[in-house]
C-alpha positions in Angstrom: 37.4 13.7 244.6 34.3 11.7 245.7 30.9 11.6 244.1 27.8 11.0 246.3 24.5 9.9 244.8 21.6 11.6 246.6 18.8 10.1 244.4 17.0 10.6 241.1 19.5 12.8 239.2 21.1 14.5 242.2 24.8 14.1 242.9 27.3 15.9 245.2 30.9 16.3 244.1 33.3 16.6 247.0 36.9 17.9 246.9 38.5 18.7 250.2 36.3 21.1 252.0 34.4 22.2 248.9 31.4 20.5 247.3 29.0 21.0 244.3 25.5 19.7 244.2 23.9 19.0 240.7 20.2 18.8 240.0 18.7 18.8 243.5 15.1 17.5 243.6 12.4 19.6 245.3 10.2 18.3 248.1 7.6 15.8 246.9 8.8 16.0 243.3 9.9 12.3 243.0 7.7 9.5 244.4 9.4 7.5 247.1 12.3 9.8 247.9 12.8 11.4 251.3 13.2 15.2 251.5 16.6 16.3 250.3 18.6 18.4 252.8 22.2 18.9 252.2 25.0 21.6 252.3 27.3 22.6 249.5 29.7 25.3 248.3 27.7 25.7 245.2 24.7 24.2 243.3 23.9 23.9 239.6 20.9 22.6 237.6 20.2 21.3 234.1 16.7 22.9 233.8 13.9 24.3 235.9 11.6 21.3 236.4 11.0 20.8 240.1 12.7 17.3 240.2 16.0 19.0 239.2 15.5 22.5 240.5 15.1 22.2 244.3 17.6 24.9 245.1 15.9 25.6 248.4 17.0 22.1 249.6 20.7 23.0 249.4 22.2 25.2 252.1 25.1 27.1 250.6 28.2 27.4 252.8 31.5 29.3 252.4 34.2 27.8 250.2 36.5 28.2 247.2 34.4 29.0 244.1 37.3 28.0 241.9 37.5 24.4 243.1 35.0 23.2 240.4 35.3 24.6 236.9 31.9 24.3 235.3 31.2 24.4 231.5 28.0 23.3 229.7 26.8 21.9 226.5 23.4 23.1 225.2 21.0 20.3 224.4 17.2 19.5 224.5 14.9 17.8 226.9 13.1 16.0 224.1 13.6 14.9 220.5 11.7 17.9 219.0 14.3 20.6 219.8 12.6 21.6 223.0 9.1 21.9 221.7 7.8 19.5 224.3 9.9 20.0 227.4 12.4 22.8 226.7 16.1 23.1 226.8 18.6 21.0 228.8 22.1 21.7 229.9 24.8 19.0 230.0 27.3 20.2 232.6 31.0 19.4 232.3 32.8 19.8 235.7 36.6 19.8 235.9 38.2 19.2 239.3 41.5 17.6 240.4 42.4 16.9 236.8 39.2 14.9 236.1 36.3 15.7 233.8 32.8 14.8 235.0 29.8 15.1 232.7 26.2 15.3 234.1 23.6 14.9 231.3 20.6 16.3 233.1 17.4 15.3 231.4 18.8 14.7 227.9 16.0 13.7 225.6 17.7 13.4 222.2 20.8 12.1 220.5 24.0 14.1 220.3 25.2 15.9 217.2 28.9 15.9 216.2 29.6 19.3 217.8 28.1 18.2 221.1 30.2 15.0 221.0 33.3 17.0 220.4 32.7 19.0 223.5 32.4 15.8 225.5 35.8 14.2 224.8 38.0 12.8 227.5 35.2 12.4 230.1 36.2 10.4 233.2 32.8 10.0 234.8 29.4 10.4 233.1 26.0 10.5 234.7 23.3 9.8 232.2 19.5 9.4 232.4 18.3 5.9 231.3 14.6 5.7 232.3 13.0 6.9 229.0 9.6 8.7 228.6 10.9 12.1 229.8 14.5 11.4 228.6 16.4 9.1 226.5 15.9 5.4 227.2 18.3 2.7 228.3 19.3 1.7 224.7 20.0 5.2 223.6 21.9 6.0 226.8 24.0 2.9 226.1 24.7 4.1 222.6 25.7 7.5 223.8 27.9 6.0 226.4 29.8 4.1 223.8 30.1 7.2 221.6 31.6 9.3 224.4 33.6 6.5 226.0 33.9 7.6 229.6 36.0 5.6 232.1 32.9 5.2 234.3 29.2 5.8 233.6 26.6 6.1 236.3 22.9 5.6 235.3 20.3 8.0 236.8 16.7 9.1 236.4 15.1 5.6 236.5 12.5 3.7 238.5 13.5 1.4 241.3 11.9 -0.5 244.1 9.7 2.0 245.9 11.0 5.1 244.1 10.8 7.0 240.8 8.1 7.9 238.3 5.8 4.9 237.3 6.4 5.7 233.6 10.1 5.3 233.8 12.0 2.0 233.0 14.2 0.3 235.5 18.0 0.5 235.4 18.5 -3.0 233.9 17.1 -1.6 230.6 20.5 0.2 230.5 22.9 -2.2 232.2 21.8 -5.1 230.0 23.9 -3.6 227.3 27.1 -3.9 229.2 29.2 -6.8 230.5 31.0 -5.2 233.4 28.4 -3.7 235.8 29.1 -3.1 239.5 26.6 -2.2 242.2 28.2 0.1 244.8 27.1 2.2 247.7 26.2 5.9 247.6 29.8 7.1 247.2 32.3 6.7 244.3 36.0 7.7 244.6 37.2 9.1 241.3 40.4 7.2 240.5 41.8 4.6 238.2 39.9 1.8 240.0 36.4 3.0 239.0 34.1 0.4 237.5 33.1 0.8 233.9 29.4 0.9 234.9 28.5 1.9 238.4 25.0 1.5 239.7 24.9 3.6 242.8 22.6 3.2 245.9 21.4 6.5 247.5 19.8 4.8 250.6 22.9 4.8 252.7 
């Protein structure tokens, strides 16, 4: 299985001829990002804000709906039980024997029940930019609590892209010793870096 980073919080999981897109961003919803146009067997989203809910940007194609088993953990987009920004879904995708967790726009810490549902995660995508979501320090703490084999930061500000109010990715990576910058594709195997900063420009 391969994971492609398409920018912001959008990823594509690829297994054979089947693919799953998570949290596609709508046209013009994120400063500095080109229009998203991709194909997939299926698409899922964490919540209905336009930078995660651009379903019209994904062309659905025929494939096996059972390739990706999708479960979710209920959470909040803020630290006031959704009073500010509503609910958020953490998706847990099982494919090829691996468990992938995409945290959407998580805006709060996890309780013990949520942590129990997130055991044995191989790859975790987590927001790190703060303001609308958890910040880099809280994301680092949650990463240590969950203990994935590989974590991919998302939803941050970079050179020429992202919301001005977000922090940069180094506010997350500074908490770890082993960080590797890679291209836009990660192969899910036993050689994955502990922290993978992915580039979506390729």
